[in-house]
Each structure stands twice: as C-alpha cells, then as structure tokens.
C-alpha positions in Angstrom: 4.1 24.1 -68.0 7.1 22.8 -66.1 7.9 19.1 -66.2 6.8 16.8 -63.4 10.4 16.4 -62.1 10.9 20.2 -62.1 7.6 20.8 -60.3 8.6 18.2 -57.7 12.0 19.7 -57.3 10.5 23.2 -56.6 8.1 21.7 -54.1 11.0 19.7 -52.6 13.0 22.9 -52.1 10.0 24.5 -50.2 9.4 21.3 -48.3 13.1 20.9 -47.3 13.3 24.6 -46.2 10.0 24.4 -44.2 11.0 21.1 -42.7 14.4 22.4 -41.7 12.8 25.5 -40.1 10.2 23.5 -38.3 12.7 20.8 -37.1 15.1 23.5 -35.9 12.4 25.4 -34.0 10.9 22.2 -32.6 14.3 21.1 -31.4 15.0 24.5 -29.9 11.6 24.5 -28.2 12.0 21.0 -27.0 15.4 21.7 -25.5 14.0 24.8 -23.8 11.1 22.8 -22.3 13.5 20.0 -21.3 15.8 22.5 -19.6 12.9 24.1 -17.7 11.7 20.7 -16.6 15.1 19.6 -15.5 15.7 22.7 -13.5 12.2 22.4 -11.9 13.0 18.8 -11.0 16.4 19.8 -9.7 14.9 22.5 -7.5 12.1 20.3 -6.2 14.6 17.6 -5.3 16.8 20.0 -3.5 13.7 21.5 -1.7 12.6 18.0 -0.5 16.2 17.3 0.6 16.6 20.5 2.5 13.1 20.3 4.1 13.6 16.7 5.1 17.1 17.2 6.4 16.0 20.2 8.5 13.7 18.2 10.7 15.3 14.8 10.5 18.1 16.0 12.7 15.7 16.8 15.5 14.5 13.2 15.4 18.0 11.9 15.3 19.0 14.1 18.3 16.0 13.1 20.4 16.5 9.4 19.6 20.2 9.7 20.6 19.2 11.1 24.0 16.7 8.3 24.5 19.4 5.7 23.5 22.0 7.2 25.8 19.5 7.0 28.8 18.3 3.5 27.8 21.9 2.2 27.7 22.8 3.8 31.0 19.7 2.4 32.8 20.1 -1.0 31.2 16.6 -2.3 31.8 13.0 -1.3 32.7 12.2 -0.3 36.3 15.5 1.4 37.1 14.2 4.9 36.3 12.1 4.8 39.4 15.3 5.1 41.5 16.5 8.1 39.5 15.9 11.8 40.1 13.6 12.4 37.1 13.7 16.2 37.3 17.5 16.3 37.5 17.8 13.8 34.6 15.4 15.9 32.4 17.3 19.1 33.2 20.7 17.4 32.5 19.5 16.1 29.1 17.4 19.2 28.3 14.2 17.3 27.9 10.7 18.0 29.2 9.4 14.5 29.9 10.7 10.9 30.3 8.9 7.7 30.7 9.9 4.1 31.5 7.4 1.6 29.9 7.8 -2.1 30.7 6.8 -5.1 28.5 3.2 -4.9 29.8 2.8 -1.4 28.6 2.8 0.0 32.2 4.6 3.2 33.1 7.3 1.9 35.5 8.7 5.4 36.2 8.9 8.8 34.8 7.6 12.4 34.8 4.0 11.4 35.4 1.4 8.6 35.0 3.6 6.2 36.9 1.8 2.8 37.4 -0.7 3.5 34.7 -1.1 1.5 31.4 -0.3 3.5 28.4 -3.1 4.4 26.1 -4.2 7.1 23.6 -2.7 8.4 20.4 0.5 9.7 22.1 1.5 6.2 23.1 -0.1 3.9 20.5 2.7 4.2 17.9 5.5 3.5 20.3 3.8 0.2 21.5 5.3 -1.4 18.4 8.6 -1.3 20.3 7.2 -4.1 22.6 6.7 -6.4 19.6 9.7 -8.8 19.3 9.8 -8.1 15.6 9.2 -4.3 16.0 11.8 -1.5 15.5 14.6 -0.7 17.9 13.8 3.0 18.0 11.1 5.4 16.8 10.3 9.1 16.7 6.9 10.6 16.6 5.5 13.6 14.8 5.0 16.6 17.1 1.4 16.8 18.2 -0.7 18.4 20.9 -0.5 16.5 24.2 -4.0 15.4 25.3 -3.7 16.7 28.9 -2.9 20.4 28.3 -2.7 20.9 24.5 1.0 21.7 24.4 3.0 20.5 21.5 5.7 18.0 22.3 8.2 16.0 20.3 8.7 12.4 21.4 11.2 9.6 20.6 11.7 6.1 22.1 14.3 3.4 22.2 14.2 -0.2 23.4 16.2 -1.2 26.4 19.2 -3.3 25.5 17.6 -6.4 27.3 14.2 -5.8 25.6 12.5 -5.4 29.0 10.6 -2.4 27.7 11.5 1.0 26.3 12.4 4.5 27.4 10.5 7.5 25.9 11.6 11.1 26.1 10.0 14.3 24.9 11.0 17.8 24.0 8.7 20.7 24.9 7.6 23.0 22.1 10.0 25.7 23.3 13.0 23.4 23.3 12.0 21.9 19.9 11.6 25.3 18.3 14.9 26.5 19.8 16.7 23.5 18.2 15.2 24.4 14.9 16.2 28.1 15.2 19.8 27.0 16.0 19.7 24.7 13.0 18.3 27.3 10.6 21.2 29.8 11.0 23.6 29.1 8.2 21.9 25.8 7.4 22.1 26.3 3.6 25.3 28.3 3.2 27.2 25.3 1.8 24.3 24.0 -0.2 24.9 24.5 -3.9 22.4 23.9 -6.7 24.2 23.1 -10.0 27.2 25.4 -10.2 26.0 28.8 -9.1 22.5 28.1 -7.6 21.8 28.6 -3.9 19.1 28.3 -1.2 17.9 31.2 1.1 16.2 30.5 4.4 13.9 33.3 5.6 12.1 33.4 9.0 8.5 34.4 9.6 9.5 38.1 9.8 11.1 37.9 6.4 14.6 38.1 7.7 17.3 36.0 6.0 18.8 33.3 8.4 20.9 31.4 5.8 22.4 32.3 2.5 25.3 31.2 0.4 26.6 34.7 1.2 26.2 34.8 5.0 27.0 38.6 4.9 23.3 38.9 3.9 22.1 37.2 7.0 20.0 39.5 9.1 18.8 41.5 6.1 15.2 41.1 4.8 14.6 38.9 1.8 13.7 42.0 -0.3 17.0 43.7 0.6 19.0 40.5 -0.1 17.3 39.3 -3.3 14.7 41.8 -4.3 11.9 39.3 -3.6 8.8 40.3 -1.5 8.2 37.4 0.9 4.4 38.0 0.8 4.3 37.8 -3.0 6.6 34.8 -3.5 4.6 31.9 -5.0 5.2 28.5 -3.3 5.2 25.0 -4.8 5.8 26.2 -8.3 8.6 27.2 -10.6 8.9 31.0 -11.3 11.4 33.4 -12.7 12.9 36.4 -10.9 15.9 38.7 -11.2 18.2 38.4 -8.2 21.3 40.6 -8.0 20.7 41.7 -11.6 20.7 38.1 -12.9 17.6 36.2 -14.2 17.0 33.1 -12.0 14.7 30.1 -12.0 13.2 30.0 -8.5 11.2 27.6 -6.4 9.9 28.4 -2.9 8.2 26.4 -0.2 7.7 26.3 3.6 10.1 24.5 5.9 8.6 24.5 9.4 8.4 28.2 10.4 10.7 29.2 7.6 10.5 29.9 3.9 13.1 28.3 1.7 13.8 30.0 -1.7 15.9 28.0 -4.1 17.5 29.8 -7.1 19.4 28.6 -10.2 20.7 31.0 -12.9 18.7 30.9 -16.2 22.0 31.1 -18.1 23.2 27.9 -16.4 19.9 26.1 -17.0 20.1 26.8 -20.8 23.8 26.4 -21.1 23.6 23.0 -22.7 20.9 24.1 -25.2 22.8 27.2 -26.2 26.1 25.3 -26.6 24.8 22.4 -28.8 22.0 24.0 -30.8 24.2 25.7 -33.4 26.0 22.4 -34.0 22.8 20.4 -34.3 21.3 23.0 -36.7 24.4 22.7 -38.9 24.1 18.9 -38.9 20.4 19.2 -39.8 21.2 21.6 -42.6 23.8 19.2 -44.1 21.3 16.3 -43.8 18.5 18.2 -45.4 20.8 19.5 -48.2 22.0 16.0 -48.9 18.5 14.7 -48.9 17.4 17.4 -51.4 20.3 16.6 -53.8 19.7 12.9 -53.6 16.0 13.1 -54.3 16.4 15.7 -57.0 18.8 13.4 -58.8 16.3 10.5 -58.6 13.4 12.7 -59.8 15.5 14.0 -62.8 16.5 10.4 -63.9 13.1 8.7 -63.6 9.7 9.0 -65.2 6.4 9.7 -63.5 5.2 6.2 -64.2 7.7 4.7 -61.9 6.8 7.3 -59.3 3.1 6.5 -59.6 3.7 2.7 -59.4 5.7 3.2 -56.2 3.1 5.7 -54.9 0.3 3.1 -55.5 2.3 0.4 -53.7 3.0 2.7 -50.8 -0.7 3.7 -50.5 -1.6 0.1 -50.2 1.1 -0.4 -47.5 0.0 2.7 -45.7 -3.6 1.3 -45.7 -2.5 -1.6 -43.7 -1.5 -4.1 -46.4 1.8 -5.2 -44.9 1.8 -8.2 -47.1 2.0 -6.1 -50.3 5.2 -5.7 -52.3 6.9 -2.9 -54.3 8.3 -4.2 -57.6 9.7 -1.3 -59.7 12.9 -2.3 -61.4 13.2 0.2 -64.3 16.7 1.1 -62.9 19.1 0.1 -60.3 18.0 2.9 -58.0 14.4 2.0 -58.1 15.3 -1.7 -57.6 17.2 -0.7 -54.4 14.3 1.6 -53.3 11.8 -1.2 -53.9 14.0 -3.6 -51.9 14.4 -1.1 -49.1 10.7 -0.4 -49.0 10.0 -4.1 -48.9 12.6 -4.7 -46.2 11.0 -1.8 -44.1 7.5 -3.4 -44.6 8.9 -6.8 -43.5 10.5 -5.2 -40.4 7.2 -3.4 -39.6 5.3 -6.6 -40.0 7.7 -8.4 -37.8 7.7 -5.6 -35.2 3.8 -5.6 -35.3 3.7 -9.4 -34.8 6.3 -9.2 -32.0 4.3 -6.3 -30.3 1.1 -8.4 -30.5 3.0 -11.4 -29.0 4.5 -9.3 -26.2 1.2 -7.7 -25.5 -0.5 -11.1 -25.3 2.3 -12.3 -23.0 2.0 -9.2 -20.8 -1.8 -9.8 -20.5 -1.2 -13.5 -19.7 1.4 -12.5 -17.1 -1.0 -10.0 -15.6 -3.8 -12.5 -15.4 -1.5 -15.0 -13.8 -0.4 -12.4 -11.2 -4.0 -11.4 -10.6 -5.3 -15.0 -10.2 -2.4 -16.1 -8.0 -3.1 -13.3 -5.6 -6.8 -14.4 -5.0 -7.5 -16.9 -2.3 -9.3 -20.1 -3.4 -9.6 -22.0 -0.1 -12.9 -20.7 1.2 -13.6 -20.8 5.0 -14.8 -24.2 6.3 -16.9 -23.2 9.3 -20.1 -24.3 10.8 -20.9 -20.6 11.5 -20.2 -18.8 8.2 -20.2 -19.5 4.5 -18.4 -17.5 1.9 -18.0 -17.6 -1.8 -16.1 -15.2 -4.1 -15.1 -15.0 -7.8 -13.4 -12.7 -10.2 -14.0 -12.8 -13.9 -11.3 -10.7 -15.7 -12.1 -8.6 -18.7 -10.2 -8.8 -22.0 -7.5 -6.6 -20.4 -5.9 -7.3 -17.0 -7.6 -5.1 -14.4 -7.1 -4.4 -10.7 -10.1 -6.1 -9.1 -9.4 -8.3 -6.1 -11.1 -9.9 -3.1 -9.7 -11.4 0.0 -10.8 -13.0 3.3 -8.8 -14.3 6.3 -9.2 -15.1 9.9 -8.1 -12.5 12.4 -8.6 -14.9 15.2 -11.0 -17.8 16.0 -14.1 -15.6 16.1 -13.3 -12.7 13.7 -13.2 -13.1 9.9 -12.0 -10.2 7.7 -13.3 -9.9 4.1 -13.0 -7.3 1.4 -13.4 -6.3 -2.2 -11.3 -3.7 -4.0 -10.8 -2.2 -7.4 -7.5 -0.7 -8.5 -7.6 2.2 -11.1 -4.9 0.9 -13.4 -4.8 -2.0 -15.9 -2.2 -4.2 -17.4 0.8 -5.6 -15.5 1.2 -2.3 -13.6 -2.4 -2.6 -12.3 -1.9 -6.2 -11.3 1.4 -5.5 -9.4 -0.2 -2.5 -7.7 -3.1 -4.8 -6.8 -0.8 -7.3 -5.1 0.9 -4.5 -3.2 -2.4 -3.1 -1.9 -3.8 -6.5 -1.1 -0.8 -7.5 0.9 -0.7 -4.1 2.7 -4.5 -4.4 3.6 -4.1 -7.9 4.9 -1.0 -7.2 7.0 -2.5 -4.1 8.5 -5.8 -5.8 9.4 -3.9 -8.8 10.9 -1.7 -6.4 13.0 -4.7 -4.4 14.3 -5.5 -5.7 17.7 -8.7 -3.6 17.9 -10.1 -5.1 14.6 -11.0 -1.6 13.4 -11.4 -1.5 9.6 -11.5 2.3 9.6 -8.2 2.7 11.4 -6.6 0.0 9.2 -7.7 1.8 6.0 -6.3 5.1 7.4 -2.9 3.4 7.9 -3.0 1.7 4.5 -3.9 5.1 2.9 -0.9 6.7 4.5 1.5 3.9 3.3 0.1 4.1 -0.3 0.3 7.9 -0.5 3.9 7.8 0.7 5.0 5.5 -2.1 2.8 5.9 -5.2 5.1 6.8 -8.2 2.4 5.5 -10.7 -0.2 7.8 -9.1 -2.7 5.0 -9.0 -5.6 4.7 -6.5 -8.1 2.1 -5.5 -11.6 1.7 -3.9 -12.2 -0.8 -1.2 -14.9 -2.1 1.1 -13.5 -3.9 4.2 -15.6 -5.8 6.8 -14.8 -7.8 9.9 -17.5 -10.4 11.0 -17.8 -11.3 14.7 -19.0 -14.9 14.7 -20.3 -14.7 18.2 -22.7 -11.8 17.5 -23.2 -11.5 13.8 -22.0 -7.9 13.9 -20.0 -6.7 10.9 -17.7 -3.7 11.5 -16.9 -2.1 8.1 -15.3 0.9 6.4 -15.8 2.1 2.8 -13.1 3.8 0.8 -15.0 5.1 -2.2 -16.4 1.6 -3.2 -19.8 0.6 -4.5 -22.3 0.2 -1.8 -22.9 -3.5 -0.9 -26.3 -5.1 -0.1 -27.5 -7.0 3.0 -30.0 -9.9 2.2 -32.3 -10.0 5.2 -34.5 -13.0 6.2 -37.8 -12.5 4.4 -37.1 -9.0 3.2 -36.0 -7.2 0.1 -32.2 -6.6 -0.4 -31.1 -3.6 1.7 -28.5 -1.2 0.4 -25.6 -0.3 2.8 -25.2 3.3 1.7 -23.5 4.8 4.8 -21.2 7.7 3.7 -17.9 6.4 2.4 -14.4 8.0 2.5 -12.4 8.9 -0.6 -10.5 6.2 -2.5 -7.2 5.0 -1.1 -3.9 6.7 -2.2 -5.7 9.9 -3.2 -5.2 12.3 -0.3 -2.7 12.0 2.6 -4.1 12.2 6.1 -7.5 10.9 5.2 -9.3 9.3 8.2 -11.8 6.5 7.5 -14.8 5.9 9.9 -15.8 2.5 11.1 -19.5 1.7 10.9 -21.4 -1.5 11.7 -24.4 -3.6 10.7 -25.9 -6.6 12.4 -26.8 -9.9 10.7 -29.3 -12.4 12.0 -28.6 -16.1 11.4 -29.0 -16.9 7.8 -28.5 -13.3 6.5 -25.9 -12.4 3.9 -23.7 -9.5 2.8 -23.1 -9.2 -0.9 -20.1 -7.3 -2.3 -19.2 -6.5 -5.9 -17.2 -4.2 -8.1 -18.4 -1.7 -10.7 -17.9 -4.3 -13.5 -21.4 -5.5 -12.4 -23.4 -2.3 -12.3 -21.5 -0.7 -15.2 -21.8 -3.7 -17.6 -23.3 -2.5 -20.9 -25.3 -4.2 -23.6 -24.9 -3.6 -27.3 -26.9 -0.3 -27.1 -24.7 1.1 -24.3 -27.3 0.7 -21.5 -26.0 0.0 -18.0 -26.9 -3.0 -15.9 -27.3 -0.7 -13.0 -28.1 -1.0 -9.3 -31.8 -1.7 -9.7 -31.2 -4.8 -11.8 -28.7 -6.0 -9.3 -31.1 -5.6 -6.4 -33.9 -7.2 -8.4 -31.7 -10.2 -9.3 -30.8 -10.8 -5.6 -34.5 -10.4 -4.6 -35.7 -13.2 -6.9 -32.7 -15.6 -6.5 -33.9 -19.2 -5.7 -31.4 -19.6 -2.8 -29.3 -17.3 -0.7 -26.4 -19.6 -0.4 -23.2 -17.6 -1.3 -22.3 -19.8 -4.3 -25.8 -19.6 -5.7 -26.0 -15.9 -5.2 -22.8 -15.3 -7.2 -23.9 -17.6 -10.0 -27.3 -15.9 -10.2 -25.8 -12.4 -10.5 -23.2 -13.6 -13.1 -26.0 -15.2 -15.1 -28.1 -12.1 -15.0 -25.2 -9.9 -16.2 -24.4 -12.4 -19.1 -28.0 -12.4 -20.2 -28.2 -8.6 -20.1 -25.1 -7.9 -22.1 -26.1 -10.5 -24.7 -22.6 -11.2 -26.0 -21.3 -7.6 -25.9 -17.6 -7.5 -24.9 -16.9 -7.3 -21.2 -15.3 -3.9 -20.5 -14.2 -4.4 -16.9 -13.5 -7.1 -14.3 -16.5 -8.6 -12.5 -15.8 -9.5 -8.9 -18.4 -10.9 -6.5 -18.2 -11.9 -2.8 -21.1 -13.3 -0.7 -20.8 -13.9 3.0 -23.6 -15.6 5.0 -23.6 -15.7 8.9 -25.1 -19.1 9.9 -25.2 -18.4 13.6 -23.1 -18.1 16.8 -21.4 -21.1 18.2 -22.4 -22.7 21.5 -19.8 -21.8 24.1 -18.9 -23.1 27.5 -16.3 -21.3 29.6 -14.8 -22.0 33.0 -11.7 -20.8 34.9 -9.5 -22.7 37.3 -6.7 -21.9 39.7 -3.3 -23.1 38.4 -2.7 -25.9 40.9 -2.7 -29.7 41.0 -6.5 -29.8 41.3 -6.9 -28.0 38.0 -6.2 -31.2 36.0 -9.1 -33.2 37.4 -11.4 -30.2 37.7 -10.9 -29.2 34.0 -11.3 -32.8 32.9 -14.6 -33.1 34.8 -15.8 -29.8 33.2 -14.9 -31.0 29.6 -16.4 -34.5 30.2 -19.7 -33.0 31.5 -19.9 -30.6 28.4 -19.1 -33.4 25.9 -21.7 -35.7 27.5 -24.4 -33.0 27.2 -23.4 -32.6 23.5 -23.7 -36.3 22.8 -20.0 -36.8 22.0 -19.2 -40.5 21.1 -16.8 -42.3 23.4 -13.7 -42.4 21.2 -13.5 -38.7 20.4 -14.4 -37.9 24.0 -11.5 -40.0 25.2 -9.1 -38.3 22.7 -10.2 -34.8 23.8 -9.9 -35.7 27.5 -6.3 -37.1 26.9 -5.4 -34.0 25.0 -6.7 -31.7 27.7 -4.9 -33.7 30.4 -1.6 -33.3 28.6 -2.0 -29.6 28.1 -3.3 -28.7 31.5 -0.6 -30.8 33.2 2.1 -29.0 31.3 0.6 -25.6 32.2 0.4 -26.4 35.9 4.0 -27.8 36.0 5.9 -25.4 33.8 4.1 -22.1 32.9 4.2 -20.2 36.2 0.6 -19.1 35.5 -1.7 -17.8 38.2 -4.8 -19.3 36.6 -6.1 -20.9 33.4 -9.4 -20.9 31.5 -11.0 -23.7 29.4 -13.4 -22.7 26.6 -15.4 -25.3 24.7 -17.1 -24.4 21.4 -19.6 -26.9 20.1 -20.7 -27.1 16.5 -23.5 -29.0 14.8 -22.4 -29.0 11.2 -20.0 -30.7 11.3 -20.7 -32.1 14.8 -17.6 -31.5 16.8 -15.9 -29.4 19.5 -13.1 -26.9 19.7 -11.3 -26.6 23.1 -9.1 -23.6 23.9 -6.8 -23.6 26.9 -5.5 -20.1 27.9 -3.0 -19.2 30.7 -1.2 -16.1 31.8 2.2 -17.8 32.2 5.4 -17.2 30.4 5.1 -17.0 26.6 5.7 -20.5 25.1 4.6 -21.9 21.7 4.7 -25.8 22.0 4.0 -26.2 18.3 7.5 -24.9 17.5 9.1 -27.6 19.5 10.8 -30.0 17.0 9.0 -33.4 17.0 10.8 -36.2 18.8 12.7 -38.8 16.9 10.6 -41.9 17.6 13.1 -44.2 15.8 15.5 -43.8 18.8 15.4 -46.1 21.8 13.4 -44.6 24.7 16.5 -44.1 26.9 18.2 -42.1 24.1 15.4 -39.7 23.3 15.4 -36.1 24.7 12.6 -35.5 27.2 9.5 -33.8 25.9 7.6 -33.5 22.7 5.6 -36.7 22.9 2.4 -34.9 24.1 2.3 -32.5 21.2 3.0 -35.4 18.8 0.0 -37.2 20.3 -2.2 -34.2 19.8 -1.0 -33.8 16.2 -2.0 -37.4 15.4 -5.4 -37.4 17.2 -6.8 -33.9 16.7 -8.3 -32.5 13.5 -6.8 -29.1 14.1 -4.2 -27.6 16.4 -3.1 -24.0 16.8 -1.3 -21.6 19.2 -1.4 -17.8 19.6 -0.3 -15.3 22.1 -2.9 -12.6 22.8 -3.6 -10.1 25.7 -0.7 -11.5 27.7 -1.9 -15.1 27.6 -0.9 -18.3 25.8 -3.9 -19.8 23.9 -3.6 -23.4 22.7 -6.6 -24.7 20.7 -7.5 -28.1 19.4 -10.5 -29.4 17.5 -12.1 -32.8 17.1 -14.9 -33.7 14.7 -17.2 -36.3 16.4 -18.2 -38.2 13.2 
C-alpha cells in the first residue's frame, strides 16, 4: 500500500489536472457568454439610438417651424391678420393655431374663438403654465374630427402671451421620414466592421454602409428573408459569407437590421485566452510542487490536526485557532489560517454592521417620507400608521389637500426591500403627489396613468408598486378613486357590516407602458369611514403559517368599539398582534382610516366690482356671522379683514366682479371667508412685510393690510384657479 503522502500526491495530480481543465473551460465559456452579452448590449444600444434619432428629427423640425412663426408674429392675436393658408403652404404645414393665455384659439386653420379641449390640446396647455416648458412636441395620433393622423408641435410666444401650434399632415410626416430613411445609416458604424441596414415595408434596402446595395431587396443584399428575420432578440446569420451577430427591430415603417462580425465580437477572447491558460498552468504547476513538498516532509498527524481545526472553522467556529508547530512551514500555515479566520470574522462583523446601518438608513428614509401632521378639519378625520418589518420595505401612505374642499389620500406598496425599495418609495410617493396636485380635474385614474408612464420610462431596478388613490369631496362625501393592483379597501357604513370595495383594479404601476386606469367613485354618508391597508395585514402569519386573511379583517372592523380613525387602526393592529402570537413580522403593516364627518355650511354671494361692493359685502358677512352666533370680537376682526381685501380688489384688480363665500364650522366653531375676483393675477401674501420700525413718513406704501390679517386671522392663504384670484382667511370664534 502506498504511503499517505504518495496517495495524496497522486490525488493532487488528478485534482490539479481536473481543476486546470475545469478552470480553463469555465473561463473560456465565461468569456464567450460575456462577449455575446456585450455584443447584444452594443446592438441594442445602437438600435435604440438609431430608432430614437430617426423620429427625433421630425420633432425638432416641427418645433423649429413653430418657433420661427412665433418669433415672427411676436405675440398672440397677430395670426388673425395673416393669410393662414399661404402661411401653411409656405412652411409646408397642414394646420396652425394661435392659442392665447386663456386657452382660446385666437386665430388659425379652424376652431377660431373656441376654447381648446380634448386630448389633442391637453398636453400643450402646460405651455400656459409660467413654470411650464418653452416648447413641446406631441406623438402623432388620430385627430378627433376626421381620424387623420397629424404630428403637432408648439412653442411659446416670446412675450408669453400664449403659444403657436403647428401640425404636419400624415402625408407630409411620412414624406419627411422617407427622405430621412435614404442613406440614414450609411455612416453608422458598430464596433469596427459592423453596420446597420434600413429596409422598407416592401423589403427593399434604403440605407446600408455600402449604398451601392440601396434599391436591392434585403435577401439580395444580405441573404436574409425579411419575413423570417426575428425582431427584438440576438441571432446569428451569415452575411456576405461572414458569420454575424444580428439584431433587428421596427423603426416606424422600416425594419432596422444591425450586424457585427462574430470574429470581432470574440477577438478579445481569442487573443487573451492562450495567455491566461498559460498563466493558469504555471500557477497550478507551482501549487502542485509546493503542496507535494509539504506532503512529503510532514506526517499525517499534523495533517489531521489541521484538518480537525479547519472543520471546526468551516462549521462556523470563527473563534477557533490552528496551532500546529511541528515545523516552520506548519507554523506559517497555522498563522496564515488564523489570519484568514480573523479577517473573515472581521469582514463578517463589518458586513453585519453595514447591513444594520443600511436597514437603519432605510427606516429613516421610509419614516421621513411619511406625513405625521394629520388634517385638522371639522369635516374630516384621518389617521394613518406604518409599522415596518424587520427589513425595510416599501409601504407608504400619504394625504394632502388639493384645494379647500378636496383631500387626496393613498396607500401603496413597493415590491422591493432595503434602501433600494425605500428610495424607490420616495420617488413614487413624490411623483404621485406632484401629479395629483397638478391635475386640475382631480381625476385619480388619469393621475395614475401619467405616473405609470413616468415610472415605466425610468425603471432600471425593474421594480413595481401597487397603489389605491382616493380624492374626497368635503362638500358631498363623494370619493373618486382608482386602484392599481392594490388590496381592496373597506367602507364602514352607519349601522351596517363593513363593505368591501372590490371594483376591478388596474395592474400595478411600472409594469406595462400605456396602461390606462379607470376612475370610480363611492359615496359616504356623514360619519362613514374608508379603511385602507397593505398586504402586511391580510398576509400576516402565525407560528403554523396560517394567514390573518380578509375575513378576520372584516370581522375585526365589524366589532370595533368605535369607528374613529385612530381607534380603528389600533383595533386592527391589536387583532393582528394577537393572531400572530409573537411570530416574526414578515412585511410592513400600513393602515389608513378616513372618516367624513359632514359637509360644511356654505353661504355664497356675488357683487359687482364697484364702490358699493365694500358696504354690500360687509352687510352680507355681518348678517351671516350674526346668524351663526359669532361673538363681537372675532366678528369685528373678520369684517375689518373683508373690508381691507374688498377695498383693494375694487381699487386695484381691474376685476369685473367678485364673490364672497363663507364656510361655517361647528367643531371648532368658526368661519372661513374666501374672496375671489377675475382681476389680474396677484398674490398679496408674497409682498414683503413692511418695516414697522421706520417712521410713518419713511415707510413704502402698502403691506399694512396683509400684516393686519396675518396678526388677527388663524389662517390665511392665496391661490389662483380658473382665472380668478382666491384669498381665504379663517377665524376661530372661541
């Protein structure tokens, strides 16, 4: 029988040979896959670039035409004096429109004097926003009047008095693309010898690196059958006798075929693999010689002792030590093994510390993004909470006022976890809020559609989220809502069992481009509540793996002692804690309860904008406050505030009329007065406060009235809506 060292050397020879072969094959295979991945990425990037650049030029050309006309006209209203037909013919456009700041067509091909509306116009109305873009182009789409496809672009007038909109007909747009397609890719190189072929719908080559092939069919030029070319994936083909990596995809009415020689793609692998294999051979040979020497000079006892120590370390005992010092070599090996174990232990501790820090950072991000100042209103009560799991998740809730009578509220759940999920949560939350605030129609479905488009356009992490979004109308108790794949909420009716809101939902956000979400509605009676939650509630599990489920949730809400939002959330949280009985929480638990208390009492009256409006509006407010039992002091303060505001409107606004709305509340007892006028836009709250430390004769005129309102009113706000200035002030009676 061979000695232990001889047996180990024989096995070592086999091991080294097999390891060398496996390592070389693995490296070869890995380099091959990497090269294929790189060429696929290269071809996809070039396809996106060539596709985007093909149509972007049309947008640029149309925007340039609109800008030239806008600069020549100078301002809105001047198009009416132009010969529109001659202008269209001169600029090779099909339609032109002059839209003023009110959204009225001041001149153009048609619809003159009408207010713009509909899908064709809605996107361009952002140009009327002072903070909106200077120019825009619109995807080609059927025109609603006759179904023809037009391409539109618009540019602001230099003086911001409106914008000019121009459109290409379908024939002109396609003619532009045909002109652009011929020879479009002849100078486009992929890597060193790769190229791009453009083929029209008849299979004829319109662009090639070799333009002598233009006019031939794709099969004649490359040997590829257009009908059999796969799109959107990497494939191999032989073109002009040379193997090629190819990628094909549609570009408008054309087919783009991208090709890169296989030889070029694998050049790096073929050049460096022999050298790498030689280096590996030297390394494995040196390793064999070194180990053979050690095995020949040491006894099996030392090997067993080291083996025992290594088994303990491999079993997780990073505190164990190797202490074999029968020779200098084994002493060094022991020291090296111990140093490696120390480094592993330090790395493990550092990884745990970094993981804990990442979780803490994620929790901080998550908690900072959630609002904590709940609405203080006599007409609605809202409470919400989010209890994170052991890992940072993507649950969040939000609520905010769209205006004085509409409150938006939502609950959402992001698919990812960790800091990535928390950051994506903040992006989605901000986008949802900004979109809802910018939506003048207060349409949750339309807002979700726009948010989905934004998230799909920029989603490198390939994450998604579910969301339920509602908008409560304080005046009617109607909740307009849209559901993007989220758990169905419940409505708690007066004297009835909890009612599931199971209207069909759309798919989660950031899954599919072009998804449209439908807005639905439900009506609340005074005292009724909407309860929202995430799947951390219904999918909470006990020690046996049983789910809390929807039935337990409905039963918990049905027997709750009170339907106040805070009490409801506490009751559900307590029920979940009791059910899991100490089992670890697997997901975030987010709850939101909203109760509509009832509509406010409103009094509204309009007045002509003249000198009599001051006294008439004061009489109306005094009559309303007396009927509400307003004490003398707050009544006087409200009348003084109204007198100051109405006087300024009559003197300075240029308005044709004004309206006074008084909203009375009982809890707390008070009144909110809103003054609206159709005068020039002016926000008095942005006027710097006067310096009251200066002598009266040195102070600038103005500002004292707003200063008085700030000191006497409990709340003061301004907004511009529907062409009117709206200044509101509130006073609590007691």
